[in-house]
Each structure stands twice: as structure tokens, then as C-alpha cells.
KESE-893105 format. One record per atom (N, C-alpha, C): residue number from 1; atom name; x, z, y. Coordinates in steps of 0.001 Angstrom, whole numbers, plus 500000, padded with zeros to 6 digits. Atoms other than C-alpha are relative to their C-alpha. Layout:
N
(NUM "CA" (X Z Y))
...
END
This chain:
180
(1 "N" (500007 498677 499167))
(1 "CA" (520170 498227 490395))
(1 "C" (500677 500042 501036))
(2 "N" (498989 499736 498907))
(2 "CA" (520965 498773 493845))
(2 "C" (499807 501538 499898))
(3 "N" (500190 498481 500064))
(3 "CA" (521953 502326 494517))
(3 "C" (500358 500048 501995))
(4 "N" (499512 499549 498532))
(4 "CA" (522495 504235 497905))
(4 "C" (501259 500283 499819))
(5 "N" (498441 500092 499879))
(5 "CA" (525975 504043 499021))
(5 "C" (500268 500832 501560))
(6 "N" (499223 499513 498695))
(6 "CA" (528257 505928 501713))
(6 "C" (500703 498952 500535))
(7 "N" (499245 501394 499402))
(7 "CA" (529723 503125 503660))
(7 "C" (501267 500950 500564))
(8 "N" (498790 499854 498912))
(8 "CA" (533399 503935 505049))
(8 "C" (500569 499151 500015))
(9 "N" (499011 501114 499508))
(9 "CA" (535193 501997 507057))
(9 "C" (501044 500701 501227))
(10 "N" (498697 499179 499209))
(10 "CA" (538770 503078 508459))
(10 "C" (499739 501358 500354))
(11 "N" (499803 498772 500143))
(11 "CA" (538111 506403 507297))
(11 "C" (498570 500611 500543))
(12 "N" (501400 499670 499127))
(12 "CA" (534527 506632 509275))
(12 "C" (498820 499952 499183))
(13 "N" (501510 500079 501106))
(13 "CA" (531262 507361 507364))
(13 "C" (499012 499195 500895))
(14 "N" (500742 500663 499376))
(14 "CA" (528886 504563 508155))
(14 "C" (498712 500559 499016))
(15 "N" (501277 499717 500611))
(15 "CA" (525212 504677 507355))
(15 "C" (499736 499723 498491))
(16 "N" (500343 500127 501302))
(16 "CA" (523911 505107 503893))
(16 "C" (498658 499193 499819))
(17 "N" (500606 500847 500229))
(17 "CA" (521317 502679 502353))
(17 "C" (498576 500797 500547))
(18 "N" (501341 499073 499495))
(18 "CA" (518408 505511 503129))
(18 "C" (500152 500182 501580))
(19 "N" (499746 499653 498622))
(19 "CA" (519766 506021 506594))
(19 "C" (499730 498667 500942))
(20 "N" (500190 501386 499566))
(20 "CA" (519466 502351 507262))
(20 "C" (498622 499663 500051))
(21 "N" (501426 500358 500196))
(21 "CA" (516338 502032 505797))
(21 "C" (498960 500910 501127))
(22 "N" (500679 499427 498826))
(22 "CA" (514918 504808 508130))
(22 "C" (500069 499817 501645))
(23 "N" (499915 500576 498600))
(23 "CA" (516449 503547 511346))
(23 "C" (499246 498944 499881))
(24 "N" (500880 501337 499806))
(24 "CA" (514982 500212 510593))
(24 "C" (498353 500543 500100))
(25 "N" (501379 499811 499913))
(25 "CA" (511546 501724 509582))
(25 "C" (499151 500918 501173))
(26 "N" (500381 499542 498586))
(26 "CA" (511434 503897 512541))
(26 "C" (499645 499288 501073))
(27 "N" (500163 501452 498782))
(27 "CA" (511630 500991 514893))
(27 "C" (498556 499263 499624))
(28 "N" (501525 500577 500127))
(28 "CA" (508379 499582 512903))
(28 "C" (499014 500875 500419))
(29 "N" (501092 499358 499404))
(29 "CA" (506207 502461 513915))
(29 "C" (499093 499441 500978))
(30 "N" (500775 500288 499365))
(30 "CA" (502977 501424 515024))
(30 "C" (499667 498509 500220))
(31 "N" (499620 501246 500305))
(31 "CA" (503732 497804 514309))
(31 "C" (498757 499557 498620))
(32 "N" (500918 500766 501313))
(32 "CA" (501299 495539 512061))
(32 "C" (501402 499475 499381))
(33 "N" (499087 500453 500825))
(33 "CA" (503612 495190 508960))
(33 "C" (499766 498924 499278))
(34 "N" (500300 500931 500290))
(34 "CA" (501694 492198 507895))
(34 "C" (498863 499936 499309))
(35 "N" (501307 500078 500801))
(35 "CA" (498606 491006 505865))
(35 "C" (500475 499524 498453))
(36 "N" (499966 500827 501315))
(36 "CA" (498215 490040 502134))
(36 "C" (499376 498859 499659))
(37 "N" (501185 501678 500150))
(37 "CA" (496603 486760 500827))
(37 "C" (498552 500774 499703))
(38 "N" (501393 499685 500457))
(38 "CA" (492857 487012 500106))
(38 "C" (500201 500016 498694))
(39 "N" (500531 499800 501444))
(39 "CA" (491764 488139 496997))
(39 "C" (498637 500161 499406))
(40 "N" (501676 500177 500247))
(40 "CA" (488270 487144 495430))
(40 "C" (499838 501102 499286))
(41 "N" (500628 498944 500857))
(41 "CA" (486193 489894 494212))
(41 "C" (498402 499469 499417))
(42 "N" (501071 500721 500015))
(42 "CA" (483803 488072 492088))
(42 "C" (499351 501150 498893))
(43 "N" (501270 499283 500930))
(43 "CA" (480951 489313 489572))
(43 "C" (500908 500342 498788))
(44 "N" (499111 499911 501161))
(44 "CA" (483794 488879 486425))
(44 "C" (500892 501503 500438))
(45 "N" (499305 498812 499784))
(45 "CA" (485887 491530 488104))
(45 "C" (499568 501017 500145))
(46 "N" (500474 498724 499869))
(46 "CA" (483683 493909 489097))
(46 "C" (499235 500626 498520))
(47 "N" (500859 500039 501279))
(47 "CA" (481904 493705 485603))
(47 "C" (501317 500767 499152))
(48 "N" (498765 499325 500353))
(48 "CA" (485567 494600 484090))
(48 "C" (499991 501338 500361))
(49 "N" (499688 498318 499327))
(49 "CA" (485909 497368 486371))
(49 "C" (499071 500860 499588))
(50 "N" (501096 499510 500593))
(50 "CA" (482724 498365 485354))
(50 "C" (500375 500594 498523))
(51 "N" (499330 499949 501352))
(51 "CA" (483969 498305 481847))
(51 "C" (500805 501197 499537))
(52 "N" (498676 499361 500240))
(52 "CA" (487160 499977 482246))
(52 "C" (499621 501553 500239))
(53 "N" (500254 498738 498979))
(53 "CA" (485695 503089 484705))
(53 "C" (498549 500704 499147))
(54 "N" (501244 499376 500491))
(54 "CA" (482500 503437 482565))
(54 "C" (498953 500392 501206))
(55 "N" (500868 499633 498822))
(55 "CA" (480552 503355 486098))
(55 "C" (499172 498335 500232))
(56 "N" (501048 501114 500123))
(56 "CA" (477745 500590 485098))
(56 "C" (498724 500022 500871))
(57 "N" (500837 499951 499259))
(57 "CA" (475412 501525 488055))
(57 "C" (499731 498602 500279))
(58 "N" (500795 501350 499737))
(58 "CA" (472978 498577 488810))
(58 "C" (500614 499654 501204))
(59 "N" (499595 500459 498722))
(59 "CA" (474543 498193 492237))
(59 "C" (500902 499055 499814))
(60 "N" (498870 500673 499858))
(60 "CA" (477490 496817 490750))
(60 "C" (499594 498721 498952))
(61 "N" (500153 501366 501107))
(61 "CA" (476344 494958 487367))
(61 "C" (498818 499628 499692))
(62 "N" (501163 500377 500495))
(62 "CA" (472939 494181 487522))
(62 "C" (499452 498936 501197))
(63 "N" (500341 500781 498530))
(63 "CA" (472421 490817 490262))
(63 "C" (498752 500225 500404))
(64 "N" (501555 500090 500011))
(64 "CA" (468696 490708 489653))
(64 "C" (499272 501235 500589))
(65 "N" (500429 499060 499609))
(65 "CA" (467966 494239 490129))
(65 "C" (500620 500287 501484))
(66 "N" (499516 499760 498794))
(66 "CA" (470393 494846 492968))
(66 "C" (499562 498941 501159))
(67 "N" (500696 500644 498753))
(67 "CA" (468730 492032 494874))
(67 "C" (498901 500192 499963))
(68 "N" (501428 499585 499742))
(68 "CA" (465369 493247 494362))
(68 "C" (499920 501201 500563))
(69 "N" (500260 498555 499688))
(69 "CA" (466026 497091 494957))
(69 "C" (501051 500444 500793))
(70 "N" (499156 499437 498823))
(70 "CA" (468841 497316 497564))
(70 "C" (500026 499209 501233))
(71 "N" (499796 500585 498898))
(71 "CA" (469502 496342 500989))
(71 "C" (501002 498716 500027))
(72 "N" (498842 500403 499846))
(72 "CA" (472687 494555 499894))
(72 "C" (500011 498394 499279))
(73 "N" (500551 501457 500383))
(73 "CA" (470841 491101 498573))
(73 "C" (501069 499990 498818))
(74 "N" (499473 500621 501279))
(74 "CA" (472980 491398 495268))
(74 "C" (500841 501099 499885))
(75 "N" (498859 498814 500690))
(75 "CA" (475909 493341 493515))
(75 "C" (500679 500198 500917))
(76 "N" (499019 499396 499158))
(76 "CA" (478511 495345 495411))
(76 "C" (501004 500144 499087))
(77 "N" (498774 499793 500699))
(77 "CA" (482023 495697 494271))
(77 "C" (499888 502045 499910))
(78 "N" (499486 498511 500182))
(78 "CA" (482903 499615 493317))
(78 "C" (500923 500283 501010))
(79 "N" (499072 499861 499398))
(79 "CA" (484581 501265 496186))
(79 "C" (501305 500296 499387))
(80 "N" (498575 499692 500972))
(80 "CA" (487427 502480 493725))
(80 "C" (500648 498658 499913))
(81 "N" (499399 501539 500154))
(81 "CA" (487832 498567 492886))
(81 "C" (500684 499493 500997))
(82 "N" (499665 500320 498690))
(82 "CA" (488079 497819 496196))
(82 "C" (501416 500495 500406))
(83 "N" (498726 499066 499537))
(83 "CA" (490717 500674 496950))
(83 "C" (501280 499799 499115))
(84 "N" (499133 500395 501097))
(84 "CA" (492490 499737 493530))
(84 "C" (500815 498653 500381))
(85 "N" (499219 501229 499815))
(85 "CA" (493548 496300 494872))
(85 "C" (501093 500415 501079))
(86 "N" (498729 500111 499083))
(86 "CA" (495728 498030 497512))
(86 "C" (501241 499820 499133))
(87 "N" (498671 500277 500510))
(87 "CA" (498641 498269 495087))
(87 "C" (500480 498407 499893))
(88 "N" (499677 501576 500233))
(88 "CA" (498795 494370 494551))
(88 "C" (500412 499823 501421))
(89 "N" (499585 500538 498671))
(89 "CA" (498356 493953 498369))
(89 "C" (501273 500657 500856))
(90 "N" (498688 498804 499152))
(90 "CA" (501113 496598 499477))
(90 "C" (501178 499191 499090))
(91 "N" (499112 500709 500711))
(91 "CA" (503307 494757 496502))
(91 "C" (500643 498583 500946))
(92 "N" (500058 501693 499355))
(92 "CA" (502793 491229 498222))
(92 "C" (500707 500419 501442))
(93 "N" (500159 499937 498977))
(93 "CA" (502948 492531 501520))
(93 "C" (501258 500800 500670))
(94 "N" (498680 498824 499676))
(94 "CA" (505818 495363 501663))
(94 "C" (500932 499954 499305))
(95 "N" (498918 500020 500844))
(95 "CA" (508885 494539 500200))
(95 "C" (500772 501211 500100))
(96 "N" (499215 498749 500126))
(96 "CA" (511242 497078 498609))
(96 "C" (500907 499865 501087))
(97 "N" (498792 499961 499165))
(97 "CA" (513786 498250 501374))
(97 "C" (501320 500173 499068))
(98 "N" (498599 500125 500338))
(98 "CA" (517606 497474 500938))
(98 "C" (500484 501623 499421))
(99 "N" (499333 498770 500501))
(99 "CA" (518953 500196 498464))
(99 "C" (498869 500728 499208))
(100 "N" (501061 498838 500738))
(100 "CA" (515317 501430 497137))
(100 "C" (500123 499665 498622))
(101 "N" (500194 500039 501210))
(101 "CA" (514872 501657 493656))
(101 "C" (498509 500323 499384))
(102 "N" (501382 500302 500812))
(102 "CA" (511179 502415 493265))
(102 "C" (499103 500821 501191))
(103 "N" (500799 499462 498939))
(103 "CA" (508316 503494 495346))
(103 "C" (498804 500472 499167))
(104 "N" (501069 499143 500592))
(104 "CA" (505896 506269 494589))
(104 "C" (498492 500169 501037))
(105 "N" (501413 500066 499174))
(105 "CA" (502182 506359 495529))
(105 "C" (499816 501922 500185))
(106 "N" (499864 498414 499519))
(106 "CA" (501814 509993 497221))
(106 "C" (498505 500370 500252))
(107 "N" (501230 500010 499903))
(107 "CA" (498085 509482 497846))
(107 "C" (499518 499957 501375))
(108 "N" (500537 500260 499107))
(108 "CA" (495932 509630 500881))
(108 "C" (499756 501037 500936))
(109 "N" (500522 498841 498754))
(109 "CA" (495408 511627 504293))
(109 "C" (498526 500018 500436))
(110 "N" (501151 500063 499630))
(110 "CA" (492428 510273 504955))
(110 "C" (499235 498304 499391))
(111 "N" (500677 501117 500636))
(111 "CA" (490055 507483 503300))
(111 "C" (498704 499970 500345))
(112 "N" (501460 500300 499694))
(112 "CA" (486706 505965 504564))
(112 "C" (499610 498766 499735))
(113 "N" (500870 501558 500601))
(113 "CA" (484438 503208 502706))
(113 "C" (499323 500009 501125))
(114 "N" (500580 500392 498756))
(114 "CA" (483272 501642 505759))
(114 "C" (498487 499039 499885))
(115 "N" (501147 501111 500146))
(115 "CA" (481116 498684 504383))
(115 "C" (500022 499498 498517))
(116 "N" (500324 500320 500967))
(116 "CA" (479828 497447 501181))
(116 "C" (500767 498482 499709))
(117 "N" (499557 501258 500355))
(117 "CA" (481781 494508 499609))
(117 "C" (499210 498949 498802))
(118 "N" (500789 500692 500901))
(118 "CA" (479441 491976 498178))
(118 "C" (500528 498923 498771))
(119 "N" (499390 500999 500837))
(119 "CA" (480214 490046 495123))
(119 "C" (500096 498823 500327))
(120 "N" (499930 501437 499343))
(120 "CA" (481549 486850 495750))
(120 "C" (501064 499982 501253))
(121 "N" (499316 499884 498744))
(121 "CA" (483867 487905 498709))
(121 "C" (501362 500295 499787))
(122 "N" (498613 500228 500496))
(122 "CA" (487315 487808 499220))
(122 "C" (500319 501223 501254))
(123 "N" (499559 498761 499075))
(123 "CA" (489420 490909 500736))
(123 "C" (501646 499664 500112))
(124 "N" (498737 499849 499540))
(124 "CA" (492847 491460 502319))
(124 "C" (500430 501281 500725))
(125 "N" (499498 498825 499297))
(125 "CA" (495116 494213 503117))
(125 "C" (500721 499588 501448))
(126 "N" (499227 500274 499087))
(126 "CA" (496346 494623 506550))
(126 "C" (500731 501581 500144))
(127 "N" (499102 498758 500257))
(127 "CA" (499469 497420 506913))
(127 "C" (500346 500203 501294))
(128 "N" (499101 499294 498616))
(128 "CA" (500440 499376 510036))
(128 "C" (500728 501134 499932))
(129 "N" (498885 498916 500522))
(129 "CA" (503448 501848 509503))
(129 "C" (499710 501122 501142))
(130 "N" (500555 499205 499067))
(130 "CA" (502047 504871 511297))
(130 "C" (501171 501403 500301))
(131 "N" (498774 499064 499831))
(131 "CA" (505071 507480 510381))
(131 "C" (500749 499811 498897))
(132 "N" (499158 500043 500797))
(132 "CA" (508178 507827 508501))
(132 "C" (500770 501223 499907))
(133 "N" (499421 498878 500158))
(133 "CA" (510132 510750 507459))
(133 "C" (501038 500263 498774))
(134 "N" (499061 499958 501265))
(134 "CA" (513188 511701 505330))
(134 "C" (499494 501214 499415))
(135 "N" (500742 498618 500300))
(135 "CA" (511771 514383 503100))
(135 "C" (500986 500573 499211))
(136 "N" (498684 499253 500641))
(136 "CA" (515089 514942 500586))
(136 "C" (500542 499048 500220))
(137 "N" (498720 501030 499571))
(137 "CA" (518256 513352 500453))
(137 "C" (499762 498898 499477))
(138 "N" (500001 501594 500404))
(138 "CA" (517102 510057 498599))
(138 "C" (498577 499524 500183))
(139 "N" (501265 500099 499882))
(139 "CA" (513360 510212 499896))
(139 "C" (499710 499552 501323))
(140 "N" (500865 500108 498760))
(140 "CA" (511576 508507 502814))
(140 "C" (498484 499927 499344))
(141 "N" (501643 499957 500418))
(141 "CA" (508175 509444 503064))
(141 "C" (499227 499153 500886))
(142 "N" (500416 500911 499090))
(142 "CA" (505930 506701 504849))
(142 "C" (498685 500191 500106))
(143 "N" (501208 500029 499719))
(143 "CA" (502507 506836 506212))
(143 "C" (499445 498889 500607))
(144 "N" (500216 501088 499685))
(144 "CA" (500747 503596 506460))
(144 "C" (498500 499753 500089))
(145 "N" (501422 500000 500098))
(145 "CA" (497158 502986 507777))
(145 "C" (499848 498260 499351))
(146 "N" (500601 501229 500469))
(146 "CA" (495694 500465 505271))
(146 "C" (498485 499297 500565))
(147 "N" (501228 500507 499384))
(147 "CA" (492676 498116 506318))
(147 "C" (499570 499465 499048))
(148 "N" (500321 501146 500751))
(148 "CA" (491020 496284 503603))
(148 "C" (498793 499241 500760))
(149 "N" (501072 500932 499314))
(149 "CA" (489133 493608 505586))
(149 "C" (499318 498995 499007))
(150 "N" (500562 500572 500978))
(150 "CA" (486448 491550 503989))
(150 "C" (499499 498616 500884))
(151 "N" (499834 501107 499295))
(151 "CA" (486610 487890 504948))
(151 "C" (498740 499662 500449))
(152 "N" (501163 500304 498984))
(152 "CA" (484035 486911 507646))
(152 "C" (499007 501107 500380))
(153 "N" (500539 498995 499801))
(153 "CA" (483159 490167 508416))
(153 "C" (500611 501055 500810))
(154 "N" (499499 499218 499023))
(154 "CA" (483441 492467 511686))
(154 "C" (500635 501335 499252))
(155 "N" (499589 498567 500205))
(155 "CA" (483682 495842 509753))
(155 "C" (500760 499723 498732))
(156 "N" (499064 500278 501390))
(156 "CA" (486417 496167 507092))
(156 "C" (499066 500951 498672))
(157 "N" (501137 499163 501306))
(157 "CA" (485354 497728 503360))
(157 "C" (500561 501353 500177))
(158 "N" (499071 498609 500057))
(158 "CA" (487985 500539 503956))
(158 "C" (500888 500124 500996))
(159 "N" (498710 499152 499129))
(159 "CA" (490537 502555 506139))
(159 "C" (500689 500821 499268))
(160 "N" (499468 498764 500773))
(160 "CA" (493003 504819 504600))
(160 "C" (501420 500148 500717))
(161 "N" (498495 499828 499495))
(161 "CA" (496268 506525 505970))
(161 "C" (500491 500283 498580))
(162 "N" (499384 499888 501690))
(162 "CA" (498130 505968 502354))
(162 "C" (501585 500518 500177))
(163 "N" (498941 499281 500027))
(163 "CA" (501128 508027 501752))
(163 "C" (500666 499348 498869))
(164 "N" (498919 500484 501061))
(164 "CA" (504379 506555 499801))
(164 "C" (501221 500552 500296))
(165 "N" (498748 499412 499982))
(165 "CA" (507580 507547 499067))
(165 "C" (500948 498973 499398))
(166 "N" (499061 500723 500326))
(166 "CA" (510651 505151 499045))
(166 "C" (501062 500779 499315))
(167 "N" (499071 499377 500904))
(167 "CA" (513245 506373 496351))
(167 "C" (501175 498983 500279))
(168 "N" (499043 500562 499799))
(168 "CA" (516307 505454 496918))
(168 "C" (501210 500881 498692))
(169 "N" (498810 499325 501385))
(169 "CA" (519698 506594 494084))
(169 "C" (500690 500775 501143))
(170 "N" (499349 498805 499509))
(170 "CA" (520923 510027 495062))
(170 "C" (501131 499535 500793))
(171 "N" (498467 500071 499575))
(171 "CA" (523748 510241 497561))
(171 "C" (501068 500559 499357))
(172 "N" (499042 499445 500696))
(172 "CA" (526989 510659 496358))
(172 "C" (501000 500285 501363))
(173 "N" (498946 499921 498924))
(173 "CA" (529822 512180 498327))
(173 "C" (500734 498925 500469))
(174 "N" (499379 501207 499659))
(174 "CA" (531663 509891 500560))
(174 "C" (501478 500441 499634))
(175 "N" (498681 499685 500416))
(175 "CA" (535333 509450 499606))
(175 "C" (500823 499278 501443))
(176 "N" (499193 499974 498934))
(176 "CA" (537847 509542 502228))
(176 "C" (500946 498720 499677))
(177 "N" (498871 500962 499917))
(177 "CA" (540102 506251 502895))
(177 "C" (501082 500248 500601))
(178 "N" (498683 499672 498932))
(178 "CA" (543450 507146 503750))
(178 "C" (500361 498842 500513))
(179 "N" (499905 501042 499325))
(179 "CA" (544497 505075 506252))
(179 "C" (501506 499361 499517))
(180 "N" (498841 501091 500636))
(180 "CA" (547199 502299 505883))
(180 "C" (501202 499846 500612))
END
């Protein structure tokens, strides 16, 4: 496990891992951090999600009825299934920062489902860093705009401002190094 350190060089304190991460992330505000790979959301995944969440609404699990009774021309994924894929997308696209020991999901400031996700389509996440703040001696709070894109669609499945907290080991008092 990596730990946050207070670096001391020739008796002068240099940045901790948290301070280095804050400085690096501050320079990324407004920039696209990357895209995840494409993920297939097929009927088997939708059915498994319905079973786990007890949400068996026909628009998700009954292809014949969904084709006949909805404008979707078939089943669509649950909005929360689409959202739940964000964790996988983030783990793949946003690696831990140097010295970070864990990441905490702190929720959303904004979340909008913009377009239904038809069964059998692929999605991916696009991430743009919007904000980074130090909230505790060992925490960075980051707000990232997440867009879950649907392959071959102009309209994304969802957009959200996702709040995560990067946790570093608590800082330790710096040790003065005596000059030689």
C-alpha cells in the first residue's frame, strides 16, 4: 500500500502525495480525461439486473410486448443498470492517483437520463473533470462530468456530475533533516 508522505529535501518540505495529486488534477479541470471501452448491454444483462433489483417492468424483460406496446421497438435497459456501469467505466478510465489508497463514491450533484438504451447496444463512459478541492488533510473531492454514450446515437443515455473522494494516508508530521 502506498502512503502519503511529507517529502523533505535539504531541510525543506516538498509536496505530499495529496498536494502533488491536487496540483496535477487542478491542471486537468475542463479536460476530457478519457473514454472507457465499449460495453455490450444485452438482454441477458438486462434480465439479470431485473432479477437482482426486482424490477420486472415489461419494457425491460418482455421483448415481444415491448416491441408491440412501446415506441422503443423492443426492450430497453433500466436507467439504473446504465448508471451502475459507471463504476466499471471509471475504474478502467480513471486510475488511482499516486499515493491514493482508496476512492469513495460520494453521489451526484446532477443526474439526467436523456435517452433509453435499447437492448443489444453498446455504451461507454466519457469523463471530464469539473472541480477538485481538498476537503480534509487526506481527501481530494473531485466532481467529474460523466456522459454515458450509446454507440451510433447522437443522444447519450445519461449525463451526471459525479462526486468522488480520493483518500490518501493521513499526513504525518514532517521530520526535520539536520544539515550535514
